[in-house]
C-alpha positions as CSV (number, residue, x, y, z in Angstrom):
1,X,40.8,15.0,4.6
2,X,37.2,15.3,5.8
3,X,36.5,17.1,9.1
4,X,33.9,15.8,11.6
5,X,31.9,19.0,10.9
6,X,31.7,18.2,7.2
7,X,30.7,14.6,7.9
8,X,27.9,15.6,10.3
9,X,26.6,18.1,7.6
10,X,26.5,15.3,5.0
11,X,24.6,13.0,7.4
12,X,22.1,15.9,8.1
13,X,21.5,16.4,4.4
14,X,21.0,12.7,3.9
15,X,18.4,12.4,6.7
16,X,16.2,15.4,5.7
17,X,12.8,14.2,4.5
18,X,11.5,15.9,1.4
19,X,7.9,16.5,0.5
20,X,6.1,13.8,-1.5
21,X,6.0,15.9,-4.7
22,X,9.7,16.4,-4.7
23,X,10.3,12.7,-3.8
24,X,8.0,11.7,-6.8
25,X,9.9,14.1,-9.1
26,X,13.3,12.6,-8.1
27,X,12.0,9.0,-8.4
28,X,10.8,9.8,-12.0
29,X,14.1,11.5,-12.9
30,X,16.6,9.6,-15.0
31,X,19.4,11.2,-12.9
32,X,18.4,9.3,-9.8
33,X,20.0,5.8,-9.3
34,X,17.9,2.7,-8.9
35,X,18.8,2.3,-5.2
36,X,18.1,6.0,-4.5
37,X,14.7,5.6,-6.1
38,X,14.0,2.6,-3.9
39,X,15.1,4.6,-0.8
40,X,12.9,7.6,-1.7
41,X,9.9,5.2,-1.7
42,X,10.3,5.1,2.1
43,X,9.5,8.9,2.5
44,X,5.9,7.8,2.3
45,X,5.4,4.2,1.2
46,X,1.7,4.4,1.3
47,X,1.3,7.3,-1.3
48,X,4.4,7.5,-3.4
49,X,3.4,4.4,-5.5
50,X,0.2,6.3,-6.4
51,X,2.2,9.3,-7.4
52,X,4.4,7.2,-9.7
53,X,1.3,5.4,-11.1
54,X,-0.3,8.8,-11.9
55,X,2.7,10.5,-13.4
56,X,4.9,7.9,-15.2
57,X,3.1,8.3,-18.5
58,X,4.1,11.9,-18.5
59,X,7.8,11.2,-18.2
60,X,9.6,12.3,-21.4
61,X,12.9,11.2,-22.9
62,X,14.5,11.6,-26.3
63,X,12.8,8.4,-27.6
64,X,9.2,9.3,-28.6
65,X,8.5,6.1,-30.6
66,X,8.0,2.4,-30.2
67,X,10.7,2.3,-27.5
68,X,8.7,4.8,-25.4
69,X,5.6,2.6,-25.8
70,X,7.5,-0.5,-24.7
71,X,8.8,1.5,-21.7
72,X,5.2,2.4,-20.7
73,X,4.2,-1.3,-21.1
74,X,7.0,-2.5,-18.9
75,X,6.4,0.2,-16.3
76,X,2.7,-0.6,-16.1
77,X,3.5,-4.4,-15.7
78,X,5.8,-3.7,-12.8
79,X,3.3,-1.3,-11.2
80,X,0.7,-4.1,-11.4
81,X,3.1,-6.5,-9.8
82,X,3.9,-3.9,-7.1
83,X,0.1,-3.6,-6.4
84,X,0.0,-7.4,-5.8
85,X,2.9,-7.1,-3.4
86,X,1.2,-4.2,-1.6
87,X,-1.9,-6.2,-1.2
88,X,0.1,-9.1,0.3
89,X,1.7,-6.6,2.7
90,X,-1.6,-5.1,3.8
91,X,-3.7,-8.2,4.0
92,X,-1.1,-10.7,5.0
93,X,0.9,-8.4,7.3
94,X,4.2,-9.4,5.5
95,X,6.0,-6.1,6.0
96,X,9.3,-7.7,5.0
97,X,8.1,-7.3,1.4
98,X,8.4,-3.4,1.5
99,X,11.8,-3.5,-0.3
100,X,10.2,-5.5,-3.1
101,X,7.3,-3.1,-3.2
102,X,9.7,-0.2,-3.4
103,X,11.4,-1.8,-6.5
104,X,8.2,-2.8,-8.3
105,X,6.0,0.2,-7.5
106,X,8.5,3.0,-7.8
107,X,12.1,2.3,-8.8
108,X,11.7,-0.1,-11.7
109,X,8.8,1.8,-13.5
110,X,10.7,5.1,-13.2
111,X,13.9,3.5,-14.5
112,X,12.1,1.9,-17.5
113,X,10.8,5.4,-18.4
114,X,14.3,6.8,-18.3
115,X,13.4,10.4,-18.7
116,X,12.2,13.5,-16.9
117,X,9.0,15.1,-15.8
118,X,8.4,18.1,-18.0
119,X,5.1,19.1,-16.4
120,X,4.0,19.6,-12.8
121,X,3.6,16.4,-10.7
122,X,-0.1,15.5,-10.5
123,X,-1.8,14.5,-7.3
124,X,-3.1,10.9,-7.6
125,X,-6.7,11.1,-9.0
126,X,-7.4,7.7,-7.5
127,X,-7.6,9.3,-4.0
128,X,-10.3,11.7,-5.1
129,X,-12.3,9.0,-6.9
130,X,-12.0,6.6,-4.0
131,X,-13.1,9.4,-1.6
132,X,-16.2,10.0,-3.8
133,X,-16.9,6.3,-4.0
134,X,-16.7,5.9,-0.2
135,X,-19.1,8.9,0.3
136,X,-21.6,7.4,-2.2
137,X,-21.4,4.0,-0.6
138,X,-22.0,5.5,2.9
139,X,-25.0,7.5,1.6
140,X,-26.4,4.3,-0.1
141,X,-26.0,2.3,3.2
142,X,-27.9,5.1,5.1
143,X,-30.7,5.1,2.5
144,X,-30.9,1.3,2.5
145,X,-31.1,1.4,6.3
146,X,-34.1,3.8,6.2
147,X,-35.8,2.0,3.3
148,X,-35.6,-1.4,5.0
149,X,-38.4,-0.3,7.2
150,X,-40.8,-0.4,4.2
151,X,-39.1,-2.7,1.6
152,X,-37.3,-6.0,1.5
153,X,-34.3,-6.6,-0.6
154,X,-30.5,-6.2,-0.8
155,X,-28.7,-3.0,-1.5
156,X,-28.1,-4.3,-5.1
157,X,-31.8,-4.8,-5.7
158,X,-32.5,-1.4,-4.1
159,X,-30.0,0.3,-6.6
160,X,-31.3,-1.6,-9.6
161,X,-35.1,-1.7,-8.9
162,X,-36.1,1.0,-6.4
163,X,-33.8,4.0,-7.0
164,X,-34.7,4.6,-10.6
165,X,-38.4,4.8,-9.7
166,X,-37.6,7.0,-6.7
167,X,-35.5,9.3,-8.8
168,X,-38.2,9.7,-11.3
169,X,-40.9,10.3,-8.7
170,X,-38.7,12.9,-6.9
171,X,-37.3,14.8,-9.9
172,X,-40.4,14.8,-12.1
173,X,-42.3,17.5,-10.1
174,X,-39.1,19.6,-9.9
175,X,-38.6,19.4,-13.7
176,X,-42.2,20.1,-14.5
177,X,-43.1,22.8,-12.0
178,X,-39.6,24.1,-10.9
179,X,-39.6,25.4,-7.3
180,X,-43.4,25.0,-7.1
181,X,-42.8,21.2,-7.4
182,X,-41.2,21.1,-3.9
183,X,-43.7,19.7,-1.4
């Protein structure tokens, strides 16, 4: 017989949110059921697919052979399909597809791998690369805005035609004369 105190403790344990690293580790574990993996996706549905995408190749099981390569292929195919669903959710506003994204972005790829993380969960490298890309694009837009006072052309022509010449003109004195080359 279950007392009401035990039931409330079970509900409290169920409703505790875990950090994204632990959620990713549980998603990538063979011990977690498919539905539990899908539910863990909702801890942070914007970043957990990136964690799965970054870490699924590091999942190890007892099959290190052709079956393992097939599992990686199947997982990458479902992740790609999950990305298509995520794009539809974000651009089309079709939030009813979140359950499908949970399956294709997290639950199925992890289930195909059928193993365990033996190393530390890696933070998604895409976030750092995207941040760097955004920074460079912002700097390029600022440079283009200032250069449009003197030159005509698109940002693409500026990158291809003007920037190589500018780089040469700015760096050459520094390379040849070191700090004396600074005007």
